RODRENMAR-147541 format. One record per residue (C-alpha): residue number from 1; residue in three letters; x, y, z. Coordinates in nm, 3 decimals, always signed. Layout:
N
[sevo NUM,'Ala',[X,Y,Z]]
...
END
This chain:
139
[sevo 1,'Met',[-1.037,+1.786,+1.208]]
[sevo 2,'Val',[-0.841,+1.590,+1.464]]
[sevo 3,'Asn',[-0.900,+1.249,+1.620]]
[sevo 4,'Ile',[-0.705,+1.214,+1.944]]
[sevo 5,'Pro',[-0.719,+0.980,+2.242]]
[sevo 6,'Lys',[-0.946,+1.094,+2.525]]
[sevo 7,'Ala',[-0.817,+1.148,+2.880]]
[sevo 8,'Asp',[-0.965,+0.814,+2.987]]
[sevo 9,'Gly',[-0.721,+0.632,+2.757]]
[sevo 10,'Lys',[-0.981,+0.558,+2.488]]
[sevo 11,'Asp',[-1.009,+0.704,+2.143]]
[sevo 12,'Ala',[-1.327,+0.853,+1.994]]
[sevo 13,'Ser',[-1.464,+0.506,+1.911]]
[sevo 14,'Gly',[-1.422,+0.388,+2.273]]
[sevo 15,'Lys',[-1.130,+0.155,+2.198]]
[sevo 16,'Ala',[-0.842,+0.141,+2.444]]
[sevo 17,'Ala',[-0.558,+0.371,+2.341]]
[sevo 18,'Gln',[-0.232,+0.199,+2.245]]
[sevo 19,'Leu',[+0.125,+0.321,+2.257]]
[sevo 20,'Glu',[+0.174,+0.355,+1.882]]
[sevo 21,'Ser',[+0.005,+0.628,+1.681]]
[sevo 22,'Ile',[-0.033,+0.689,+1.310]]
[sevo 23,'Leu',[-0.086,+1.042,+1.179]]
[sevo 24,'Val',[-0.282,+1.064,+0.853]]
[sevo 25,'Val',[-0.251,+1.401,+0.676]]
[sevo 26,'Asn',[-0.439,+1.476,+0.356]]
[sevo 27,'Lys',[-0.644,+1.767,+0.225]]
[sevo 28,'Asp',[-0.910,+1.525,+0.100]]
[sevo 29,'Met',[-1.140,+1.398,+0.376]]
[sevo 30,'His',[-1.243,+1.095,+0.170]]
[sevo 31,'Thr',[-0.881,+0.984,+0.143]]
[sevo 32,'Ile',[-0.832,+1.033,+0.518]]
[sevo 33,'Glu',[-1.141,+0.826,+0.591]]
[sevo 34,'Asp',[-1.045,+0.552,+0.341]]
[sevo 35,'Ile',[-0.700,+0.514,+0.499]]
[sevo 36,'Thr',[-0.848,+0.531,+0.849]]
[sevo 37,'Arg',[-1.105,+0.262,+0.767]]
[sevo 38,'Ala',[-0.837,+0.035,+0.619]]
[sevo 39,'Ile',[-0.622,+0.071,+0.932]]
[sevo 40,'Glu',[-0.919,+0.012,+1.162]]
[sevo 41,'Asp',[-1.019,-0.298,+0.961]]
[sevo 42,'Ser',[-0.667,-0.439,+0.986]]
[sevo 43,'Glu',[-0.527,-0.616,+1.289]]
[sevo 44,'Leu',[-0.308,-0.318,+1.380]]
[sevo 45,'Lys',[-0.350,-0.186,+1.731]]
[sevo 46,'Cys',[-0.285,+0.186,+1.715]]
[sevo 47,'Asn',[-0.429,+0.533,+1.763]]
[sevo 48,'Ile',[-0.517,+0.715,+1.444]]
[sevo 49,'Leu',[-0.459,+1.088,+1.442]]
[sevo 50,'Lys',[-0.600,+1.287,+1.151]]
[sevo 51,'Cys',[-0.562,+1.636,+1.012]]
[sevo 52,'Cys',[-0.602,+1.809,+0.679]]
[sevo 53,'Asn',[-0.332,+2.077,+0.657]]
[sevo 54,'Gly',[+0.042,+2.114,+0.707]]
[sevo 55,'Asp',[+0.030,+2.345,+1.007]]
[sevo 56,'Asp',[-0.192,+2.104,+1.203]]
[sevo 57,'Ala',[+0.035,+1.815,+1.101]]
[sevo 58,'Ile',[+0.334,+1.982,+1.267]]
[sevo 59,'Val',[+0.131,+2.053,+1.583]]
[sevo 60,'Met',[+0.002,+1.694,+1.597]]
[sevo 61,'Tyr',[+0.350,+1.552,+1.542]]
[sevo 62,'Ser',[+0.495,+1.770,+1.818]]
[sevo 63,'Lys',[+0.220,+1.685,+2.063]]
[sevo 64,'Tyr',[+0.174,+1.310,+2.000]]
[sevo 65,'Ser',[+0.502,+1.183,+1.845]]
[sevo 66,'Pro',[+0.341,+0.929,+1.611]]
[sevo 67,'Lys',[+0.548,+0.632,+1.502]]
[sevo 68,'Leu',[+0.425,+0.665,+1.142]]
[sevo 69,'Ile',[+0.306,+0.960,+0.935]]
[sevo 70,'Ile',[+0.114,+0.915,+0.610]]
[sevo 71,'Ile',[+0.124,+1.254,+0.439]]
[sevo 72,'Asp',[+0.032,+1.396,+0.101]]
[sevo 73,'Thr',[+0.266,+1.630,-0.085]]
[sevo 74,'Ser',[-0.007,+1.885,-0.158]]
[sevo 75,'Leu',[-0.162,+2.035,+0.156]]
[sevo 76,'Pro',[-0.316,+2.369,+0.253]]
[sevo 77,'Lys',[-0.116,+2.610,+0.472]]
[sevo 78,'Lys',[+0.212,+2.417,+0.449]]
[sevo 79,'Ser',[+0.307,+2.159,+0.186]]
[sevo 80,'Gly',[+0.382,+1.799,+0.277]]
[sevo 81,'Phe',[+0.741,+1.866,+0.172]]
[sevo 82,'Leu',[+0.779,+2.149,+0.424]]
[sevo 83,'Val',[+0.618,+1.938,+0.696]]
[sevo 84,'Val',[+0.863,+1.653,+0.629]]
[sevo 85,'Glu',[+1.158,+1.893,+0.642]]
[sevo 86,'Lys',[+1.038,+2.031,+0.976]]
[sevo 87,'Ile',[+0.981,+1.684,+1.123]]
[sevo 88,'Lys',[+1.320,+1.557,+1.007]]
[sevo 89,'Glu',[+1.486,+1.847,+1.193]]
[sevo 90,'Gly',[+1.374,+1.693,+1.522]]
[sevo 91,'Lys',[+1.544,+1.432,+1.738]]
[sevo 92,'Glu',[+1.277,+1.169,+1.683]]
[sevo 93,'Asn',[+1.244,+1.028,+1.335]]
[sevo 94,'Pro',[+0.906,+0.877,+1.265]]
[sevo 95,'Tyr',[+0.856,+0.658,+0.961]]
[sevo 96,'Ile',[+0.703,+0.862,+0.680]]
[sevo 97,'Ile',[+0.493,+0.744,+0.386]]
[sevo 98,'Met',[+0.421,+1.012,+0.125]]
[sevo 99,'Thr',[+0.140,+1.018,-0.129]]
[sevo 100,'Ser',[+0.124,+1.240,-0.437]]
[sevo 101,'Glu',[-0.081,+1.310,-0.747]]
[sevo 102,'Ser',[+0.234,+1.420,-0.928]]
[sevo 103,'Pro',[+0.346,+1.165,-1.188]]
[sevo 104,'Gly',[+0.700,+1.307,-1.204]]
[sevo 105,'Lys',[+1.012,+1.152,-1.056]]
[sevo 106,'Arg',[+1.129,+1.482,-0.906]]
[sevo 107,'Asn',[+0.898,+1.466,-0.602]]
[sevo 108,'Gln',[+0.979,+1.102,-0.548]]
[sevo 109,'Glu',[+1.353,+1.170,-0.560]]
[sevo 110,'Trp',[+1.317,+1.462,-0.315]]
[sevo 111,'Ala',[+1.121,+1.241,-0.075]]
[sevo 112,'Arg',[+1.391,+0.973,-0.091]]
[sevo 113,'Met',[+1.664,+1.231,-0.022]]
[sevo 114,'Lys',[+1.473,+1.360,+0.283]]
[sevo 115,'Gly',[+1.445,+1.012,+0.434]]
[sevo 116,'Val',[+1.086,+0.928,+0.342]]
[sevo 117,'Glu',[+1.046,+0.550,+0.372]]
[sevo 118,'Ala',[+0.785,+0.500,+0.099]]
[sevo 119,'Tyr',[+0.621,+0.702,-0.177]]
[sevo 120,'Phe',[+0.285,+0.620,-0.337]]
[sevo 121,'Lys',[+0.149,+0.786,-0.651]]
[sevo 122,'Lys',[-0.227,+0.845,-0.656]]
[sevo 123,'Pro',[-0.442,+0.663,-0.716]]
[sevo 124,'Phe',[-0.264,+0.413,-0.496]]
[sevo 125,'Asn',[-0.346,+0.052,-0.425]]
[sevo 126,'Met',[-0.489,+0.041,-0.071]]
[sevo 127,'Arg',[-0.373,-0.317,-0.017]]
[sevo 128,'Lys',[-0.012,-0.221,-0.097]]
[sevo 129,'Leu',[-0.036,+0.090,+0.120]]
[sevo 130,'Met',[-0.164,-0.124,+0.409]]
[sevo 131,'Glu',[+0.123,-0.371,+0.365]]
[sevo 132,'Cys',[+0.362,-0.077,+0.393]]
[sevo 133,'Ile',[+0.180,+0.066,+0.698]]
[sevo 134,'Lys',[+0.188,-0.270,+0.876]]
[sevo 135,'His',[+0.558,-0.310,+0.797]]
[sevo 136,'Tyr',[+0.650,+0.015,+0.971]]
[sevo 137,'Val',[+0.405,-0.003,+1.261]]
[sevo 138,'Glu',[+0.517,-0.354,+1.353]]
[sevo 139,'Arg',[+0.889,-0.263,+1.348]]
END
């Protein structure tokens, strides 16, 4: 599942496409839709790209160069950790927010060492996540 801007410069909802994009990657469609709805309800002007596995995340990143990626650690096909490693190999460095169900500090420490800007344990507070998203999109 992918939501990308159309050739006419509008996204699937008919809104004008903006320069900045956010890529939301999660295996759970409800989580993707909750984050998408929160972004759409905010005052942020951005394209929202969505996918539900690690392989598609790498393709979407390569094709659209989003400014911000919100990615879960546990994904089908390729883990969020492997996706982050691949993205960080590139010349562009998008801001990355990671989410995880894991309560341990090990994943959080790994994310910090790989340059992930923020790490949220599930269930996360949507208001705090949105504050973080706004911070990085408006930079």
